N, C-alpha and C positions, 0 to 999 in steps of 0.2 A: 504494499499501499503506499502512497504519496507520503504519508506522515511518519513512515518506519525511517525513512531517509534523515539523518542528522544532518544540519548544515548551519552555517553563520551567516548573518546579513551580508551582503556585499557579492563578492565573486562566486562564493560558494553555492548562491541560490541558483546562478548560472549551471553549476555542476548538477544540482537536482533536476532543474528543467531538461537538462541534455540528457541525464539518464532517464528520466519518465519518457521523453520522446523516443529514444533509442530502443527501450523496450515494446512501445506500442505503435510505432510507424517505422515503415521500411525507408532507409537512407539510401542515396544514390550512391552507388558503387563504379559505375563505368568510369573507365579510365578519361575518356573524351571530358566528361563533366567534372570530374574532380581536378583534372589539369586546368583546366580553363579557370574553375574557381581560385586555386591556387596561384597561379599566374596572376589573375585580377588583383587579389588580396595582397600579394607581395607588392605588385607595382605601386599600387596606391599607399601602402604603408612601408615604403622602401626606406624612409627616414627614421623609423621607428625601431627601439629594440625590440628584437623578437618575441620577448618574454611580454611585450605590452600589445603585441597586435592580436587583433580579432581574427576569428576563424569562421569560415563561411561553411555552412552545412546545407544539404540539399534533400530535406524530407519530401516525402511523396503524400503531401496534403491535397485535399481536392479543390482548394481555392489557389488561385493565382495571386500570391501575396509574398511580402518579405517582413521579418520584423526581428528585432534584438531584445536582449533582457539584461539586466546586470549579469555580470560574467564576462566570457571571452566569446561567445557564439553569436552568429549571424545566421538566421534560417531563411533560405532563398527556397521558396515552394519549387518544387520539380514542374508544376504546372506553370509558372512563370517563367522559370529559368529555360526551359524548352522553346519558350516563344522569343527568347533574345538570341538574335544570330550572332551578334559581333560583341567582342569583348568591351566595346565602348558603351553599349548598353547595359551590360551585365555590371560594369564599372560604375556607372550612376547610381544602379540599386545598392550595389555594396556601399557606395560612398555615402549615400543618404543615410543608410543604418550606422556607418562608422560616426557620421555628424551628430547622431541622438548622443553618442557618447561622448564627443569631444565636447559638445556645448553643454553639457551636464543634464541633458533632459531625463538619462535614465534614473538619477537620482529622486525623481519623484516617486520611484517605486519601492523605497526604502520602507516605508511605513506600511506596504500593502503585503509584503511578502509572507507575512505569517497568516494571513486569509487566503493568500492564493494557493499556497501549497495544500490546503486541505480540498481541492477541488478533485473529482473523484478519477481522473484518467488524462493520460498525455494529451490524446488529442482533442478531448474536449477543453482542455488547457490551453490549448495552442489558440483554439478560436477565442476562447475568453481573453487569453492575454492580449491578443491582437485588437478585439474591441476595446479592452480596458486602455491599452497603450494609446489608440486613435483619440479615444475620449480625453486620457488625460493630458496629452500633448496639446492638442486642440490645432486649428489652423496654422496659428503663428509658429508655432514651433515647428511644425511639418514643412512650412514655405522657409523657415531657417535652414532646415536639413536640405531643403531641395537646392538653396543657393550656396551652402556650404560643400554640399556634395559634387555639384557641377565645379566648384572651384576646385575641388580636390582632384577632379578627373582632369582638368587643364593642367594642373600643376605635375600631374604624372604624366601627361603628353597624349592624353587621348583627345580624340576629335570631337567638338562639341556638337557639331550637327549630327554626326552619327550616335552620339550619346542622347540626345533629344529625341532621336526616333523612338527610344523607350515608351514616349508618350503615344505614338501611333500604336505600339504594340497595348499599351493599356487601353486605348480607345478602342480599337478592335475586338478586343476582349470583352470589354463592358458592354459593347453594343451586341456582340455575340449572345451575352447574358441578358439582354433586354434591359440593361441599365442605362437608358440614355441620361438619366438625372446627373449621373456622376460624370457623364462626359460634357453636357453642355450647362449644366447648373440652372438657375433660376430664369436665365436669358439666353434662349438659343441663339439670337442674334448677335450676341456680343461674347466675346473671347477676352475681355478686357474690363471686367468690372471693377477691377481695383485702381484704374487710371484715377490718378489724381484729379482729373477735370471731371469724374463722373458726378452724377447728381446725387444729392444726400439720399434721396429715395433708393437709388440704385445700390449705394454703398450700405444702405440698412438691409436691403432685400439679400445682400451676398453676405453680410455678417450672420444673419438669421440661418440662411442655407448653410454656411461654413459650421455652424455649431451643431447643426443636425448631421451632417456627413462627416466631419472632421477633417476634410480636406476641402483645399480649393477645386471647383471641377477639373477635368483632365486638361481641357483646351486653356483654361484660364494658368494653369500651372506652367503649361509650355510657354504662353506669351510672358507670363513673369520671367520666367528664366530666359526669354529672348532679350527681353529689356535689361535684365542684369548683365547680359555678356555685352550689350550695346554701352552700358554705363561704365563698364569696369575692363573694357579692350585695352588701353593703354597699360593696364599693372596685372600681370597674372603670374607673378612669382609664387605665391601663397594663398592657400585658402582664407576668405575672409572671414571675420568673426562678428 
């Protein structure tokens, strides 16, 4: 049972989650998939001591998602992983999750771990954790992680335009699942609800929508990062904070 695993708060919570998931969920073992994950994680974290680097794992979950937790692991679901044909797209997903650690977002879970470990199964936990993560971070932190992650990719030498093709992948998957809302948001005619010139009613509408979904709409996330690229093109030496 989950409660039988003794742990301390912090990094060992990640060991608990990893153990539970390993027991209940198949993890990818094919060389092509593992090699690419290691190649990307090493390139993104080349300047970090090996002991401080995060490790990408690829569980066969039914949802196309990625998430991380206190500890050393990033979980990149096989369903999303297989839809990303280039290292650049994979790198943006991985860098986004690294950003949650670097920006201190993970610390928000410190007071939750005692309750989370009582959940009855690893697969249920993975779904629950991802939902909790999205709600607790909120859209501001997710946007911060998008920008920081893209800067990490550029600092590591990945191509920005190929990395941003991740949003084409996310959009197509969402449309295949019938989730038009997460693609277009409250206004299907606009991909730029956060523009500084938007009306106050538009800003209020997107604010309420973000709290409901936890993210910006996919098209707005892409547009936000395109603007971030344009504003910061002259200085690409390291991730912004």
